[in-house]
Structures are given as C-alpha cells and as structure tokens.
Steps between C-alpha positions, in 0.01 A plus 500: 500500500573386144411842360712675764799276429480543123447876522809532716709308250403721208518824698126574512310637797333211683195706612429617145548149359263350758231760433532442126479121534201530733322743266542265204395198707183677618360473144589131456188279494476285809691739723258601778414868529697668776306747712699725732388462861629818666473362853713200402767731361486760777472256792668190361776601259597860576602460870765229445638680193538824697650321799751313284616831355498684835718256696779536244478881480759675721322719753805727525478581129132593530571727796788665314278571197171550682426840345529375141297190581228705671477741206448212257281270711262775619546814288530324164204273572279797591613691190433198278151449643411862422665510155355171378164564664441840342631378163265201494205713614572753226526232231204289622261722700254213550750331732451768766768673704491256794544195276772680305691568821447136600663394173785742566555332839492158331781582256703730727722252692798332341528129565768368736520166321524646150746774593732258678475240225594747226713764671673252729693352206649836405823637642340812641650716773405371845308817576276462195429132572412578862270786404318299231453188715395698808261715299326193360479348849341804664286665232238223504378629837446855370328375184265264683394775740425727201311214335286437809417871522405511131282190531323658798438810286350282225240342730441796735598858582850528651636801685869592448567477875396134487770436241764659725375300797504176303855564385611574858340179629659298218842649566500478880326164503730347243822618660375422851386145427812433295725604788298299755503189281873541435583549870284212626614253237866593541461426874343162415772423247770566756366210707462253214770237464365326191566641154190315372276674754663834425445462126142383549434808713653718232250377241200627699647838603370689192144391572529569874596858412268555202160357594444659845620838374256492210212406729518820706573734208879518511731437208577128487759568232687740726475258793659218300780722370580644846495154659727364226749787532504468880551123497760519225698751707467290819568167330869464599409569863207260542550219249754222480723475194314186392164676529619802301630281217180294494281811502699662221474194276130448575403860428704507181305191389162644603578828329611328179185285480261784581667743259471251216140420589404868528624606157359190332172568679494857364534371144237228544244759609509680162229294328255556787572873511443533124172314534391758757529796261310343209186683612679834536357797311850588382641363177827314460688805371363719778608251764843466340552876491377534859740225610795674340391832652482357853835328460650825373355705788640248749850511353505879455367567852778288653769676296352842578482440876847345531664772289318771699623336821854504361473875434380555857784291644762678295377857541295490819604579859856418603405200717316352198784562255729279708287201404451586133524238229618559144305524178619160383374341819163671464462365144585148618246522784236645265551214253434230761126556547404136458155382611397146592264281695389766751357711217316207347359385835403850611292575189279201581426655840292765327130450591248382242338846485826654373432664160683325213642242741592248228675772298706599805601135551626483142688829536668366814620194308636725224687705761658187651598354162615837366722587796649151500584552132644840592722316747664325204648835404645556846833321434557714187410817689741412781779430253431827315508695828833338594415501866792380711453138605560396861868532593590132527854575620382725781235251607756218501746703708225595744402135532857393574552787745188399688611137500835605647321692777286196571805271507677738739203488735503121481872485582451732798223275632718194441771646724248551780357149466833319482563271796756237589242230424524575127791357302746725319411335169135607531599859583749513211245370251239756612756781469607393151140488376416837657812680375474367145271774366696778666755490217234538229547873438876470465458207261252701291757775455764264361487526121418178321451301819183309571360622836552243775129465588409453133772239454387326816139495382593365157718221635264416784216454250712247311567316826131502591410344165747218568377456857137475390593253224682283755199498735264409216737224388504360854120509506484313166731232640285467813792545741322744735151539641277755325471714814877555503505574127227764530663668800833532316329630185316762706831611651659532155194685367510747791864586431435539127203729573712722726779503241260607224353775720843659549647418156233455229603300197598704197232507231 
C-alpha cells in the first residue's frame, strides 16, 4: 500500500513500481524465497480479481462491441500462440514444437488487472477502454484452453479434433455454468434482507462459478466473468441500495489488496526464477538475446494482427465497414498488450518433462516485466495520438436528462399514491425535492451560473460537515446515548454517500 500511494503521488505506474520493489527485495538476505504455486493463483487469486472487474463492466458495452472483443480475445490469442510458438521453436529447436506452443499460450493473454491499473488512469475513448478491459477479461479462457492442449501434446499424442472439442467444452461449459450461477444467486439475493448476508454471499460467488466448471473441463475463467456480468446487470433489480453500496466498497477493497499483492508477488519470484536457470546450457548473453527476441515477437505480433484487423474492418464487406475503428485507435489498442499474473502462474503449470522448463519460466517473467515497462509508454502514446477523450459535457447532460426522466416517473407515482391521510406539507416537500433536478439543463445553459444541483451539493456538503461536528461534540459531552449517536451518524453518512455518487468532489 505504501508503494502504491507513493507511486501515485509521483506519477509512476503502481504495478511497475511494485514489481520493481519485489524484484529488489527478492535478493535481500533474510527475505524468504517466493515460489509461485499456480493452483493458488489460478484457484485462489484469479477468480476474485476477474469477478471484481466483471461486476463493474457494463454488459451493454460488451454487447455493442462484441465483434471487436471476440476478434481480440480469440483471434489475437490464437495468432499469438502460433507466432510466438513457431518463433521460439525456430530459435531454440530443443524446446520442441508442443512446448513452444505452450509458451505461446502462456504469454498470449493480456492481464485484466494490469490493463485496468495502467490504462484505466488514461482519458481514453470509452470504446477503447471497453475493448481493452473486455479483451483482458475474456482472453484468459482461450489461452488456457490452448495451454491445456499444448501440455497434452507434450506428454502424449493429441489429435486436432480433440483440441476443437476441448475448446467447445470450455466455451459452452463456462458460459453455461456462469449463467446458471448468475441466475440462481440473483434469485437468492432477491430474497435476502440483510446487506451483511448479501455481501458475504458475494465473496464466495467467484469460487462457486470457477471450481465446479474447472472440475468437468469447462472454462472457470469464462464462468466467473459471465456470472459477474450477469449479476452486475441484475444488481439494481435484486439487491437493496445498502447491499449494493456495501458490495461495491468491499470489492474495491479486495481488488486493491489483491492487485498490490499480485504485482509484489511477481517481483519477489525473480530470485527463485533466476536460480532455476543457473544449470541452463545457454549463456547469459544467449538468454538475454532470446528474451529480447521473444518480447519483440510478442509486441510485433499484436501490432500486426490489430493493424490487419483494422484493414479488414475498413475495406472489408459493407456490414463490417460500419463497425470499423480508426488507425489511431488500432495503435492505442496494440500498445496496451500488458501481461501479468496469469502469464506467470500459467508457465508454472508446464509439466516437469517440458524441455527447457526453467528457461521458459524466466522468459515468462521477462515478458511480464517487459510489457509492464511498455505500459509506461502508453500515456505518451495516447497523448501523441491525440485521441478524443470522453465527452464530459455530453455525459453530464445525459446524466441530468436521465435524472429528469426518473424524477418525472417519481412525481407520477406520487400523484397516484396521494391520499387524504397525508398532509399537504409532506406532499409539497416531496414535490420540491423531486422537481429540483428538472431545472438542471436550463441552469447549465446560463452563462457564468453555477448549476443548481452542483450548488446544492457544494452547500449541502458544508452543512453535513457542521452536522457531523455537532453530533461528535454532543457525544464528547456525553449528552446522548451511544446508540443514538451512531444511528444519526449513519444517517448523515448515507446522505453524504448518495451526494458523492451524484456529484463527485472536484479533484
């Protein structure tokens, strides 16, 4: 947490800083050697990280850009496996073609955590952010299927039809289990009345989706992502407001802790990986040149595939041209090929009989570190491309328009629910609160005027500070019981949370 906080203050990338600190610490005497346990990463760390990313990813955006996401998460992974595999086999024939393809599958998928941590801070167009985050969520499934097929080819003879069958089972099984888990758990959530129970259930969902799917040969990664997308979409329909707020805060915390631990863990594994290649028949210079070659092939293959896809979209059939992206967008997408913990965990899944296994583990670490370093250039590339940032004005107007529609629906329901048993003062107060935001658009258009909702939020925050100070002063003087103090503080906190959600504080 200290490294992350300091790196943010000086403008460094937190993932790169954590890997660097871990790598240096791995050589410090007294620091225990860190050995990567792939099952711990794949079964313990990866599911919650994927779920935390999936529940905050808009399903509508994925559906709208499904063709681009499919091309990158399936087509690009397959192309990378072949390009890296043949290149490694050509450079080091003793590795064997099956092991070379296995290494290609290891380094093929971008990492959801790393991509979000680095690209998420940039003011990229919404389409690019959605494509990059969705690609990194879904390409793990394709890569792991390719890895399993390659491992099977290392230890036995594998027929191509078996690979196709395995991919079909992984795809159908992952999507099927994810949908079932999402549907069943959304039905359970709808009946829960306790936010604590709802949040506790949320913490086990990734494992409920991942473990059973893996056991019968499906893609656990895909199951977790599908379940997360489904539950994130259904959340407003099946969860209380309190449960949604609690879940959001809890998963942000879990994600933050795991992300920091993962990148530090990658760095701490360096000393052990270097110890593994001491007996290699290759010299230091040969290994260094091979590392640079593999990193270069990985970067070039991503650029080549994305640029070729851009040509196809721009000059292909008419129905494809409608969904074409520009050259600047393709360069931005090509530059975001960041690898992370999945690559490092997957390379340790290679069986002991894999030729040059220790060398492949070192090359995987170089790929992770090298692509993270490449991510440092991403902000400069984005600035040089001058991609249009998200239209803040349009998004703000859309938000206010939607709020006005919601307020209108509330007023219509109020008219139907009004009875003679309710006082006129109550009805008037409800109308005033509901109609307040309806004037937001007109206020925005007035030159030099602070929008009414923004002014309200600013002044209400000042009032809340005074209210909280008064409650705390009363507690210090012992004039009220603690139960009453806590209930009032919770009420103030709830209003401040809602206020911040609609009107974030200016940075």
